[in-house]
All heavy atoms as an XYZ file, in Angstrom:
936
protein
N       0.819     -1.212     -0.016
C      -0.025     -0.003      0.011
C       0.845      1.272      0.037
O       0.702      2.132     -0.769
C      -0.970     -0.051      1.239
C      -1.709      1.161      1.388
S      -3.012      1.369      0.157
C      -3.667      2.888      0.616
N       1.826      1.338      1.003
C       2.653      2.503      1.074
C       3.598      2.704     -0.123
O       4.034      3.777     -0.409
C       3.427      2.630      2.430
C       2.604      2.707      3.694
C       3.493      2.506      4.892
C       1.793      3.917      3.685
N       3.899      1.603     -0.787
C       4.828      1.683     -1.862
C       4.175      1.818     -3.209
O       4.795      1.829     -4.229
C       5.769      0.375     -1.944
O       4.943     -0.757     -2.081
C       6.559      0.322     -0.724
N       2.785      1.958     -3.245
C       2.105      2.044     -4.528
C       2.387      3.362     -5.163
O       2.702      4.452     -4.492
C       0.623      1.870     -4.269
O       0.108      2.989     -3.635
N       2.309      3.364     -6.506
C       2.653      4.516     -7.238
C       1.763      5.823     -6.843
O       2.369      6.823     -6.611
C       2.526      4.301     -8.711
C       2.968      5.352     -9.628
C       4.254      5.764     -9.840
C       1.958      6.235    -10.247
C       4.641      6.738    -10.516
C       2.344      7.202    -11.054
C       3.742      7.581    -11.200
N       0.463      5.614     -6.655
C      -0.376      6.851     -6.319
C      -0.013      7.427     -4.976
O       0.129      8.635     -4.846
C      -1.767      6.336     -6.288
C      -1.719      5.106     -7.109
C      -0.452      4.487     -6.995
N       0.360      6.586     -4.003
C       0.696      6.991     -2.704
C       2.122      7.790     -2.791
O       2.266      8.898     -2.171
C       0.844      5.884     -1.617
C       1.424      6.396     -0.343
C      -0.557      5.309     -1.449
N       3.024      7.263     -3.542
C       4.326      7.859     -3.678
C       4.214      9.254     -4.395
O       5.012     10.146     -4.043
C       5.290      6.933     -4.436
S       5.753      5.555     -3.420
N       3.342      9.305     -5.351
C       3.077     10.623     -6.040
C       2.490     11.647     -5.111
O       2.948     12.731     -5.052
C       2.126     10.329     -7.352
C       1.667     11.714     -7.854
C       2.842      9.623     -8.362
N       1.559     11.208     -4.352
C       0.977     12.125     -3.345
C       1.972     12.605     -2.268
O       2.015     13.746     -2.035
C      -0.262     11.334     -2.587
C      -1.359     11.298     -3.637
C      -0.703     12.227     -1.452
C      -2.556     10.363     -3.132
N       2.780     11.622     -1.801
C       3.809     12.030     -0.764
C       4.894     12.902     -1.384
O       5.213     13.969     -0.795
C       4.420     10.792     -0.134
C       3.358      9.874      0.607
C       5.591     11.096      0.787
C       2.827     10.644      1.808
N       5.297     12.566     -2.578
C       6.278     13.393     -3.244
C       5.791     14.778     -3.588
O       6.486     15.846     -3.387
N       4.513     14.820     -3.989
C       3.905     16.240     -4.237
C       3.837     17.056     -2.992
O       4.128     18.264     -2.920
C       2.564     16.022     -4.889
O       2.691     15.316     -6.137
N       3.391     16.371     -1.922
C       3.209     17.071     -0.704
C       4.639     17.607     -0.107
O       4.754     18.717      0.287
C       2.622     16.257      0.361
N       5.642     16.786     -0.222
C       7.007     17.080      0.213
C       7.607     18.210     -0.695
O       8.266     19.040     -0.222
C       7.912     15.852      0.362
C       7.442     14.931      1.394
C       8.282     13.639      1.200
C       7.447     15.445      2.801
N       7.291     18.123     -1.990
C       7.689     19.207     -2.875
C       7.123     20.476     -2.608
O       7.759     21.561     -2.585
N       5.851     20.420     -2.234
C       5.125     21.698     -1.805
C       5.724     22.241     -0.566
O       5.959     23.463     -0.471
C       3.611     21.348     -1.587
C       2.812     22.543     -1.088
C       2.362     23.491     -2.007
C       2.385     22.589      0.243
C       1.636     24.561     -1.612
C       1.662     23.738      0.666
C       1.275     24.663     -0.211
N       5.955     21.416      0.415
C       6.600     21.863      1.689
C       8.111     22.439      1.411
O       8.420     23.488      1.966
C       6.705     20.740      2.700
C       5.282     20.228      3.286
C       5.471     19.075      4.135
C       4.663     21.457      4.094
N       8.781     21.829      0.438
C      10.138     22.331      0.139
C       9.982     23.590     -0.481
O      10.778     24.609     -0.179
C      10.760     21.342     -0.909
O      10.888     20.075     -0.273
C      12.062     21.947     -1.314
N       8.927     23.860     -1.274
C       8.752     25.181     -1.969
C       8.448     26.312     -0.929
O       8.702     27.506     -1.211
N       7.822     25.910      0.128
C       7.520     26.838      1.170
C       8.681     27.082      2.239
O       8.590     27.849      3.050
C       6.256     26.373      2.014
C       4.957     26.391      1.218
S       3.552     25.794      1.966
C       3.474     26.884      3.394
N       9.693     26.213      1.972
C      10.807     26.408      2.875
C      10.747     25.670      4.209
O      11.508     25.928      5.068
N       9.883     24.649      4.277
C       9.574     23.970      5.612
C      10.638     22.915      5.786
O      10.902     22.577      6.908
C       8.233     23.327      5.496
C       7.947     22.572      6.737
C       7.162     24.550      5.502
N      11.236     22.312      4.783
C      12.214     21.267      4.954
C      11.602     19.841      4.492
O      11.717     18.831      5.215
N      11.102     19.837      3.312
C      10.552     18.644      2.827
C      11.565     17.496      2.717
O      11.198     16.312      2.822
N      12.794     17.875      2.461
C      13.938     16.865      2.412
C      14.067     16.052      3.614
O      14.303     14.788      3.546
N      14.039     16.743      4.766
C      14.129     15.944      6.030
C      12.936     14.987      6.209
O      13.123     13.938      6.694
C      14.207     16.932      7.206
O      15.250     17.864      7.066
N      11.809     15.479      5.866
C      10.625     14.637      5.990
C      10.661     13.520      4.954
O      10.252     12.449      5.271
C       9.361     15.429      5.740
C       9.055     16.578      6.754
C       7.912     17.424      6.356
C       8.851     15.913      8.104
N      11.240     13.704      3.775
C      11.492     12.679      2.810
C      12.374     11.581      3.388
O      12.064     10.358      3.182
C      12.042     13.173      1.508
C      12.343     12.219      0.381
C      11.035     11.594     -0.073
C      13.101     12.838     -0.784
N      13.421     11.907      4.043
C      14.202     10.845      4.634
C      13.507     10.087      5.691
O      13.663      8.867      5.698
C      15.508     11.506      5.230
C      16.414     12.015      4.178
C      16.232     10.510      6.155
C      17.659     12.664      4.571
N      12.669     10.636      6.457
C      11.849      9.956      7.447
C      10.873      9.008      6.729
O      10.795      7.932      7.079
C      11.119     11.002      8.297
C      11.944     11.741      9.299
C      11.067     12.777      9.971
C      12.579     10.852     10.361
N      10.244      9.543      5.703
C       9.251      8.684      4.853
C       9.956      7.540      4.286
O       9.533      6.382      4.449
C       8.693      9.594      3.831
C       7.946      8.739      2.803
C       8.296      8.402      1.480
C       6.563      8.166      2.997
N       7.325      7.628      0.967
C       6.308      7.444      1.764
C       5.739      8.055      4.036
C       5.136      6.747      1.634
C       4.564      7.392      3.850
C       4.342      6.684      2.600
N      11.188      7.727      3.749
C      11.839      6.625      3.059
C      12.382      5.545      4.019
O      12.345      4.348      3.718
C      13.054      7.186      2.258
C      12.616      7.978      1.031
C      13.895      8.635      0.426
C      11.933      7.136     -0.010
N      12.936      6.040      5.236
C      13.534      5.063      6.238
C      12.417      4.429      6.975
O      12.442      3.198      7.242
C      14.493      5.839      7.065
O      13.910      6.939      7.741
C      15.704      6.217      6.256
N      11.459      5.186      7.544
C      10.470      4.681      8.542
C       9.309      4.019      7.794
O       8.897      2.892      8.229
C       9.952      5.769      9.448
C      11.062      6.377     10.302
C      10.391      7.571     11.154
C      11.736      5.374     11.208
N       8.844      4.560      6.775
C       7.605      4.028      6.109
C       7.940      3.063      4.976
O       7.282      2.006      4.931
C       6.778      5.119      5.409
N       8.976      3.262      4.267
C       9.359      2.468      3.154
C      10.491      1.398      3.469
O      10.757      0.545      2.690
C       9.730      3.179      1.956
C       8.511      4.062      1.332
C       9.019      4.790      0.121
C       7.290      3.268      1.122
N      11.162      1.622      4.570
C      12.205      0.810      5.041
C      13.493      0.784      4.211
O      14.360     -0.113      4.228
N      13.769      1.947      3.638
C      15.015      2.065      2.887
C      16.253      2.260      3.890
O      16.004      2.768      4.972
C      15.036      3.374      2.001
C      14.281      3.272      0.754
C      12.874      3.134      0.678
C      15.020      3.233     -0.504
C      12.243      3.039     -0.540
C      14.345      3.166     -1.689
C      12.973      2.996     -1.719
N      17.350      1.844      3.411
C      18.639      2.027      4.218
C      18.917      3.602      4.184
O      18.553      4.207      3.229
C      19.758      1.382      3.471
C      21.041      1.488      4.272
O      21.057      1.126      5.431
O      22.048      2.082      3.666
N      19.441      4.107      5.367
C      19.568      5.591      5.407
C      20.530      6.084      4.410
O      20.307      7.220      3.850
C      20.099      5.966      6.767
C      20.046      7.405      7.035
C      20.303      7.721      8.448
O      20.619      6.963      9.225
N      20.148      9.026      8.793
N      21.549      5.335      3.941
C      22.412      5.750      2.830
C      21.648      5.947      1.601
O      21.882      7.015      0.843
C      23.597      4.817      2.787
O      24.233      4.514      3.977
C      24.599      5.281      1.700
N      20.841      5.116      1.251
C      20.011      5.101      0.023
C      19.058      6.359      0.134
O      18.817      7.131     -0.797
C      19.342      3.874     -0.305
C      20.324      2.751     -0.579
C      18.265      4.052     -1.457
C      19.725      1.295     -0.735
N      18.515      6.498      1.307
C      17.499      7.554      1.553
C      18.210      8.914      1.387
O      17.632      9.884      0.786
C      16.890      7.460      2.911
N      19.410      9.079      1.855
C      20.162     10.358      1.748
C      20.397     10.651      0.233
O      20.289     11.794     -0.212
C      21.458     10.267      2.476
C      21.273     10.402      3.908
C      22.644     10.657      4.649
N      23.838      9.873      4.131
C      24.270      8.767      4.834
N      23.737      8.530      6.001
N      25.284      8.159      4.270
N      20.786      9.592     -0.567
C      20.981      9.827     -1.899
C      19.706     10.228     -2.723
O      19.705     11.133     -3.519
N      18.582      9.593     -2.360
C      17.342     10.007     -2.997
C      16.963     11.368     -2.586
O      16.473     12.083     -3.375
C      16.277      8.945     -2.578
C      16.476      7.595     -3.238
C      14.897      9.394     -2.972
C      15.616      6.473     -2.772
N      17.186     11.701     -1.339
C      16.899     13.112     -0.874
C      17.639     14.110     -1.608
O      17.123     15.173     -2.025
C      17.232     13.207      0.640
C      16.895     14.520      1.149
O      15.809     15.060      0.963
N      17.897     15.173      1.885
N      18.958     13.799     -1.915
C      19.685     14.728     -2.668
C      19.067     14.897     -4.115
O      19.038     16.036     -4.684
C      21.211     14.274     -2.807
C      21.989     14.439     -1.524
C      23.354     13.814     -1.676
C      22.091     15.905     -1.056
N      18.761     13.804     -4.761
C      18.193     13.884     -6.036
C      16.802     14.609     -6.072
O      16.502     15.274     -7.076
C      18.008     12.471     -6.615
C      19.281     11.737     -7.005
C      18.980     10.278     -7.377
C      19.966     12.409     -8.109
N      16.167     14.491     -5.018
C      14.847     15.252     -4.832
C      15.035     16.708     -4.567
O      14.391     17.521     -5.137
C      14.087     14.544     -3.652
C      12.878     15.382     -3.263
C      11.611     14.987     -3.861
C      12.840     16.281     -2.212
C      10.426     15.629     -3.556
C      11.664     16.959     -1.849
C      10.462     16.634     -2.524
N      16.102     16.978     -3.783
C      16.323     18.398     -3.334
C      16.852     19.237     -4.416
O      16.553     20.321     -4.524
C      17.310     18.373     -2.144
C      17.570     19.719     -1.622
C      16.625     20.370     -0.819
C      18.769     20.252     -1.898
C      16.974     21.625     -0.358
C      19.114     21.528     -1.345
C      18.120     22.252     -0.614
N      17.804     18.695     -5.258
C      18.457     19.602     -6.285
C      17.442     20.234     -7.233
O      17.473     21.435     -7.371
C      19.545     18.805     -7.024
C      20.749     18.470     -6.203
C      21.708     17.548     -6.911
C      21.524     19.778     -5.738
N      16.570     19.473     -7.940
C      15.643     20.178     -8.788
C      14.614     20.959     -8.064
O      14.222     22.089     -8.493
C      14.946     19.031     -9.603
C      15.293     17.755     -8.860
C      16.430     18.027     -8.085
N      14.168     20.514     -6.906
C      13.166     21.370     -6.109
C      13.826     22.736     -5.615
O      13.210     23.713     -5.751
C      12.796     20.553     -4.938
N      15.042     22.689     -5.225
C      15.668     23.865     -4.756
C      15.978     24.805     -5.979
O      15.856     26.051     -5.817
C      16.946     23.583     -3.967
O      17.876     22.931     -4.698
N      16.358     24.297     -7.059
C      16.611     25.070     -8.249
C      15.282     25.823     -8.700
O      15.368     26.991     -9.009
C      17.105     24.195     -9.432
N      14.192     25.076     -8.712
C      12.876     25.714     -9.119
C      12.602     26.814     -8.111
O      12.072     27.940     -8.477
C      11.789     24.620     -9.145
C      12.060     23.772    -10.383
C      10.416     25.269     -9.255
C      11.204     22.482    -10.386
N      12.815     26.497     -6.786
C      12.439     27.569     -5.802
C      13.325     28.801     -5.935
O      12.841     29.891     -5.823
C      12.681     26.956     -4.429
S      11.427     25.720     -3.932
N      14.604     28.626     -6.275
C      15.436     29.719     -6.489
C      15.034     30.525     -7.679
O      15.089     31.752     -7.565
C      16.925     29.233     -6.646
S      17.756     28.690     -5.182
N      14.625     29.943     -8.688
C      14.177     30.687     -9.894
C      13.016     31.517     -9.559
O      12.982     32.748     -9.836
C      13.816     29.714    -11.160
C      13.094     30.474    -12.166
C      15.127     29.137    -11.622
N      12.078     31.010     -8.758
C      10.835     31.821     -8.433
C      11.231     32.923     -7.404
O      10.693     34.023     -7.505
C       9.793     30.857     -7.814
C       8.951     30.232     -8.844
C       9.229     28.870     -9.131
C       7.972     30.917     -9.467
C       8.477     28.269    -10.062
C       7.150     30.217    -10.506
C       7.476     28.938    -10.712
N      12.180     32.620     -6.521
C      12.543     33.693     -5.537
C      13.344     34.820     -6.192
O      13.216     36.010     -5.929
C      13.411     33.114     -4.462
C      12.784     32.104     -3.590
C      11.580     32.622     -2.815
N      11.073     31.668     -1.818
C      10.028     30.998     -2.129
N       9.395     31.013     -3.143
N       9.650     30.055     -1.079
N      14.119     34.480     -7.330
C      14.812     35.563     -8.012
C      13.844     36.365     -8.766
O      13.895     37.596     -8.868
C      15.846     34.861     -9.011
C      17.032     34.334     -8.189
C      16.412     35.858     -9.950
C      17.891     33.380     -8.916
N      12.832     35.727     -9.363
C      11.844     36.521    -10.122
C      11.004     37.405     -9.177
O      10.553     38.451     -9.618
C      10.862     35.490    -10.859
C      11.486     34.840    -12.107
C      10.487     34.000    -12.759
N      11.076     33.422    -13.937
C      10.427     32.513    -14.746
N       9.174     32.182    -14.478
N      11.002     32.029    -15.814
N      10.843     36.980     -8.003
C      10.055     37.816     -7.018
C      10.908     38.877     -6.403
O      10.448     39.724     -5.707
C       9.505     36.864     -5.903
C       8.456     35.832     -6.311
C       8.124     34.905     -5.188
O       8.950     34.854     -4.218
N       7.014     34.251     -5.417
N      12.239     38.840     -6.708
C      13.160     39.811     -6.133
C      13.453     39.561     -4.701
O      13.920     40.414     -4.033
N      13.278     38.270     -4.220
C      13.553     37.982     -2.822
C      14.877     37.246     -2.599
O      15.214     36.862     -1.525
C      12.424     37.125     -2.234
C      11.106     37.869     -2.249
C      10.072     37.037     -1.676
N       8.848     37.727     -1.538
C       7.658     37.305     -1.115
N       7.687     36.000     -0.596
N       6.633     38.002     -0.991
N      15.620     36.991     -3.676
C      16.895     36.331     -3.557
C      17.976     37.183     -4.419
O      17.801     37.323     -5.592
C      16.756     34.942     -4.118
C      18.021     34.012     -4.068
C      18.465     33.862     -2.680
C      17.716     32.745     -4.775
N      18.954     37.638     -3.711
C      20.022     38.296     -4.344
C      21.260     37.327     -4.418
O      21.910     37.033     -3.426
C      20.339     39.506     -3.499
C      21.480     40.402     -4.106
O      22.207     39.881     -4.894
N      21.522     41.606     -3.658
N      21.466     36.919     -5.608
C      22.557     35.869     -5.825
C      23.896     36.356     -5.400
O      24.743     35.674     -4.838
C      22.596     35.408     -7.288
C      21.522     34.331     -7.626
C      21.684     33.993     -9.101
C      21.681     33.043     -6.687
N      24.194     37.648     -5.626
C      25.462     38.235     -5.270
C      25.707     38.122     -3.777
O      26.819     37.792     -3.334
C      25.571     39.707     -5.725
C      26.912     40.319     -5.606
C      26.936     41.673     -6.172
C      28.324     42.347     -6.076
N      28.386     43.659     -6.511
N      24.712     38.379     -3.009
C      24.882     38.310     -1.596
C      24.831     36.830     -1.028
O      25.549     36.474     -0.065
C      23.689     39.010     -0.862
C      23.830     40.568     -0.938
C      22.832     41.134     -0.146
C      22.803     42.773     -0.220
N      21.793     43.408      0.507
N      24.218     35.942     -1.787
C      24.176     34.550     -1.516
C      25.335     33.667     -1.899
O      25.499     32.667     -1.370
C      22.868     33.931     -1.958
S      21.409     34.591     -1.243
N      26.147     34.212     -2.828
C      27.238     33.447     -3.372
C      28.216     32.882     -2.440
O      28.536     31.692     -2.488
C      27.939     34.220     -4.485
C      28.835     33.452     -5.406
C      28.097     32.273     -6.160
C      29.559     34.308     -6.432
N      28.630     33.643     -1.404
C      29.557     32.978     -0.369
C      28.952     31.834      0.364
O      29.608     30.881      0.602
C      29.888     34.166      0.576
C      29.617     35.436     -0.286
C      28.515     35.044     -1.232
N      27.616     32.008      0.737
C      26.969     30.875      1.435
C      26.852     29.671      0.513
O      26.980     28.596      0.888
C      25.618     31.350      1.857
N      26.545     29.975     -0.819
C      26.409     28.845     -1.819
C      27.741     28.030     -1.952
O      27.742     26.828     -1.806
C      25.938     29.346     -3.091
C      24.466     29.895     -3.055
C      26.027     28.263     -4.215
C      24.000     30.676     -4.252
N      28.794     28.790     -2.065
C      30.110     28.137     -2.269
C      30.512     27.411     -0.937
O      30.901     26.212     -1.044
C      31.180     29.204     -2.584
C      32.544     28.605     -2.533
C      30.865     29.779     -4.008
N      30.374     27.963      0.214
C      30.659     27.338      1.358
C      29.765     26.109      1.709
O      30.242     25.127      2.253
C      30.584     28.291      2.596
S      31.846     29.553      2.560
N      28.431     26.203      1.345
C      27.520     25.119      1.543
C      27.863     24.046      0.669
O      27.801     22.839      1.082
N      28.331     24.252     -0.538
C      28.706     23.176     -1.395
C      29.939     22.419     -0.944
O      30.100     21.194     -0.963
C      28.916     23.657     -2.862
S      27.487     24.177     -3.748
N      30.924     23.243     -0.419
C      32.123     22.641      0.139
C      31.863     21.845      1.315
O      32.416     20.730      1.545
C      33.216     23.727      0.433
N      30.941     22.377      2.219
C      30.579     21.594      3.380
C      29.760     20.383      3.100
O      29.989     19.350      3.701
C      29.779     22.553      4.339
N      28.911     20.383      2.085
C      28.234     19.235      1.579
C      29.135     18.250      1.055
O      28.959     16.975      1.339
C      27.174     19.647      0.541
N      30.182     18.583      0.357
C      31.236     17.585     -0.160
C      31.871     16.946      1.029
O      32.044     15.752      1.130
C      32.207     18.344     -1.009
C      33.403     17.444     -1.513
C      32.817     16.303     -2.405
C      34.316     18.324     -2.354
N      32.368     17.743      1.952
C      32.979     17.203      3.189
C      32.073     16.293      3.958
O      32.516     15.233      4.387
C      33.504     18.358      4.003
C      34.291     18.016      5.303
C      35.561     17.266      4.945
C      34.564     19.218      6.117
N      30.884     16.794      4.107
C      29.942     15.870      4.927
C      29.625     14.647      4.244
O      29.513     13.601      4.763
N      29.552     14.599      2.875
C      29.343     13.385      2.091
C      30.561     12.458      2.311
O      30.382     11.217      2.395
C      29.123     13.691      0.604
O      27.989     14.378      0.406
N      31.700     12.940      2.249
C      32.934     12.141      2.333
C      32.975     11.560      3.832
O      33.259     10.296      3.922
C      34.180     12.963      2.177
C      34.424     13.455      0.676
C      35.614     14.342      0.570
C      34.506     12.214     -0.215
N      32.631     12.315      4.738
C      32.640     11.799      6.139
C      31.497     10.813      6.366
O      31.757      9.754      6.898
C      32.501     12.973      7.137
C      33.775     13.823      7.123
C      32.235     12.514      8.549
C      33.641     15.125      7.907
N      30.365     11.066      5.763
C      29.212     10.135      5.893
C      29.569      8.804      5.248
O      29.048      7.745      5.621
C      27.982     10.721      5.362
N      30.386      8.855      4.223
C      30.734      7.590      3.479
C      31.587      6.712      4.383
O      31.581      5.375      4.288
C      31.414      7.888      2.173
N      32.286      7.239      5.318
C      33.233      6.449      6.131
C      32.630      6.121      7.420
O      33.035      5.256      8.125
C      34.537      7.304      6.426
C      35.366      7.524      5.164
C      35.541      6.643      4.146
C      36.153      8.574      4.971
N      36.351      7.276      3.256
C      36.792      8.478      3.659
C      36.487      9.822      5.588
C      37.694      9.290      3.076
C      37.401     10.674      5.062
C      37.910     10.434      3.810
N      31.639      6.908      7.916
C      31.023      6.698      9.231
C      29.918      5.655      9.113
O      29.198      5.648      8.215
C      30.549      8.083      9.777
C      29.832      7.803     11.148
C      31.626      8.975      9.981
N      29.803      4.797     10.111
C      28.788      3.811     10.157
C      27.332      4.510     10.263
O      27.197      5.567     10.935
C      28.883      2.975     11.428
C      27.893      1.866     11.546
O      27.425      1.366     10.501
O      27.553      1.492     12.613
N      26.462      4.028      9.537
C      25.142      4.586      9.434
C      24.462      4.698     10.803
O      23.749      5.662     11.019
C      24.220      3.689      8.420
O      24.935      3.693      7.168
C      22.901      4.309      8.282
N      24.622      3.715     11.574
C      23.978      3.735     12.975
C      24.499      4.938     13.785
O      23.738      5.462     14.584
C      24.292      2.515     13.675
C      23.564      1.192     13.099
C      22.142      1.426     13.120
O      21.507      1.858     14.028
O      21.483      1.025     12.030
N      25.733      5.346     13.559
C      26.290      6.533     14.360
C      25.615      7.907     13.763
O      25.481      8.867     14.537
C      27.789      6.595     14.149
C      28.566      5.540     14.813
C      30.037      5.726     14.465
C      28.311      5.628     16.379
N      25.139      7.840     12.542
C      24.567      9.052     12.014
C      23.117      9.197     12.376
O      22.515     10.282     12.293
C      24.670      9.055     10.466
C      26.112      9.137      9.919
C      26.161      8.968      8.437
C      26.780     10.480     10.404
N      22.461      8.065     12.611
C      20.987      8.062     12.911
C      20.603      8.920     14.061
O      19.624      9.731     14.067
C      20.471      6.679     13.174
C      20.386      5.959     11.883
C      19.741      4.538     12.122
N      19.113      4.218     10.842
C      18.219      3.244     10.686
N      17.796      2.544     11.814
N      17.664      2.983      9.541
N      21.259      8.744     15.190
C      20.995      9.440     16.390
C      21.149     10.968     16.295
O      20.280     11.774     16.632
C      21.805      8.921     17.661
C      21.287      7.571     18.003
C      21.935      7.037     19.217
C      21.442      5.552     19.525
N      22.150      4.974     20.560
N      22.357     11.417     15.809
C      22.560     12.925     15.598
C      21.384     13.440     14.650
O      20.976     14.589     14.847
C      23.899     13.060     15.079
C      24.604     11.823     15.440
C      23.636     10.748     15.532
N      21.141     12.666     13.588
C      20.140     13.167     12.620
C      18.781     13.304     13.288
O      18.002     14.195     13.150
C      20.056     12.289     11.439
C      19.077     12.664     10.402
C      19.235     13.769      9.680
C      17.900     11.976     10.188
C      18.391     14.218      8.703
C      16.977     12.410      9.222
C      17.168     13.490      8.467
N      18.439     12.221     14.122
C      17.161     12.254     14.876
C      17.062     13.453     15.908
O      16.105     14.201     15.924
N      18.190     13.716     16.472
C      18.270     14.848     17.444
C      18.146     16.155     16.694
O      17.360     17.169     17.137
C      19.530     14.829     18.217
C      19.529     13.612     19.214
C      19.779     16.131     18.995
C      20.882     13.316     19.851
N      18.714     16.293     15.550
C      18.645     17.475     14.758
C      17.167     17.750     14.283
O      16.708     18.862     14.333
C      19.582     17.397     13.566
C      19.507     18.541     12.482
C      20.090     19.762     13.151
C      20.267     18.171     11.266
N      16.540     16.675     13.805
C      15.191     16.787     13.372
C      14.222     17.116     14.648
O      13.411     18.061     14.461
C      14.669     15.497     12.766
C      15.124     15.093     11.434
C      14.530     13.786     10.989
C      14.657     16.189     10.377
N      14.435     16.596     15.777
C      13.665     16.953     16.905
C      13.894     18.460     17.258
O      12.949     19.160     17.596
C      13.978     16.049     18.089
C      13.487     14.703     18.073
C      13.996     13.841     19.236
C      11.907     14.649     18.027
N      15.159     18.844     17.359
C      15.504     20.236     17.645
C      14.825     21.201     16.647
O      14.353     22.327     17.008
C      17.056     20.421     17.788
N      14.982     20.939     15.327
C      14.341     21.666     14.265
C      12.769     21.822     14.477
O      12.293     22.930     14.363
C      14.750     21.228     12.869
O      16.178     21.096     12.864
C      14.203     22.011     11.827
N      12.172     20.601     14.694
C      10.740     20.596     14.914
C      10.362     21.486     16.059
O       9.370     22.174     16.014
N      11.104     21.334     17.237
C      10.773     22.118     18.387
C      10.920     23.594     18.094
O      10.087     24.403     18.587
C      11.622     21.692     19.559
C      11.293     20.444     20.233
C      12.314     20.004     21.282
C       9.877     20.489     20.960
N      12.008     23.979     17.486
C      12.169     25.376     17.102
C      11.081     25.919     16.191
O      10.596     27.020     16.477
C      13.492     25.566     16.347
C      13.703     27.064     15.982
C      14.919     27.246     15.096
N      15.134     28.649     14.791
C      14.461     29.377     13.891
N      13.430     28.911     13.299
N      14.792     30.597     13.647
N      10.632     25.165     15.313
C       9.511     25.556     14.437
C       8.180     25.747     15.282
O       7.449     26.608     15.038
C       9.306     24.553     13.263
C      10.374     24.577     12.298
C      10.447     25.960     11.561
O       9.438     26.562     11.151
O      11.526     26.483     11.269
N       8.028     24.812     16.159
C       6.789     24.942     16.962
C       6.829     26.068     17.978
O       5.797     26.732     18.212
C       6.591     23.648     17.794
C       6.104     22.407     17.006
C       6.129     21.118     17.829
C       4.738     22.629     16.412
N       7.990     26.333     18.514
C       8.090     27.348     19.553
C       8.538     28.813     19.097
O       8.525     29.678     19.925
C       9.060     26.909     20.664
C       8.619     25.518     21.251
C       9.770     25.096     22.297
C       7.319     25.630     21.926
N       8.980     28.868     17.881
C       9.469     30.063     17.338
C       8.409     31.178     17.214
O       7.334     30.953     16.696
C      10.071     29.865     16.018
C      10.625     31.172     15.374
C      11.796     31.788     15.892
C       9.961     31.729     14.297
C      12.297     32.890     15.217
C      10.449     32.881     13.658
C      11.641     33.495     14.160
O      12.043     34.643     13.578
N       8.758     32.338     17.794
C       7.868     33.536     17.656
C       8.638     34.607     16.996
O       9.675     35.097     17.515
C       7.314     33.992     19.036
C       6.623     32.975     19.753
C       5.167     32.827     19.361
N       4.405     32.021     20.126
C       3.975     30.833     19.787
N       4.213     30.373     18.530
N       3.269     30.048     20.618
N       8.233     35.067     15.819
C       8.994     36.146     15.163
C       8.924     37.442     15.938
O       7.907     37.741     16.576
C       8.351     36.348     13.793
C       7.066     35.492     13.802
C       7.141     34.584     15.030
N      10.064     38.130     15.946
C      10.094     39.385     16.753
C       9.435     40.409     15.888
O       9.497     40.533     14.736
C      11.614     39.874     16.935
C      12.303     38.853     17.824
C      13.745     39.304     18.057
O      14.178     40.242     17.464
N      14.440     38.593     18.910
N       8.677     41.287     16.561
C       7.969     42.422     15.923
C       8.957     43.512     15.513
O       9.843     43.782     16.262
C       6.920     42.966     16.843
C       5.723     41.968     17.011
C       4.682     42.613     17.794
N       3.542     41.768     18.014
C       2.473     41.906     18.663
N       2.463     43.154     19.321
N       1.621     41.053     18.923
N       8.737     44.050     14.345
C       9.639     45.067     13.885
C       9.179     46.354     14.592
O       7.932     46.699     14.738
C       9.517     45.313     12.367
C      10.031     44.132     11.644
C      10.072     44.382     10.205
N      10.636     43.231      9.474
C      10.690     43.173      8.187
N      10.170     44.125      7.459
N      11.159     42.038      7.635
N      10.161     47.158     14.924
C       9.844     48.469     15.668
C       9.779     49.645     14.744
O      10.315     49.676     13.709
C      10.856     48.800     16.806
C      10.808     47.653     17.840
C      11.815     47.972     18.908
N      11.883     46.815     19.774
C      12.706     46.717     20.846
N      13.580     47.633     20.991
N      12.665     45.717     21.621
């Protein structure tokens, strides 16, 4: 049932929608793949990257068109983020998957709590 094509299309669409809103659909995708579908975490991370790249590219195009993304200001973060992603991928390839599960779970819980408890400051 959970692996049927219509269910995967619905879940993928919902996660793509959340990604477009900046909620973090990729993190939820990893949870879906590992907990609901039983994928190995290494495979789930690879699928997440393949999901994230086109989704983030589409979001960037729309943000640029809206005037909400200044590439010149973002370029240092993009370069450093790519370098850190490369380093993280190399480290993750050497580290046992079981060691990565707990920190990832803690990160997801902390992020979820922050989202639930965050109150934007009012502008003066």
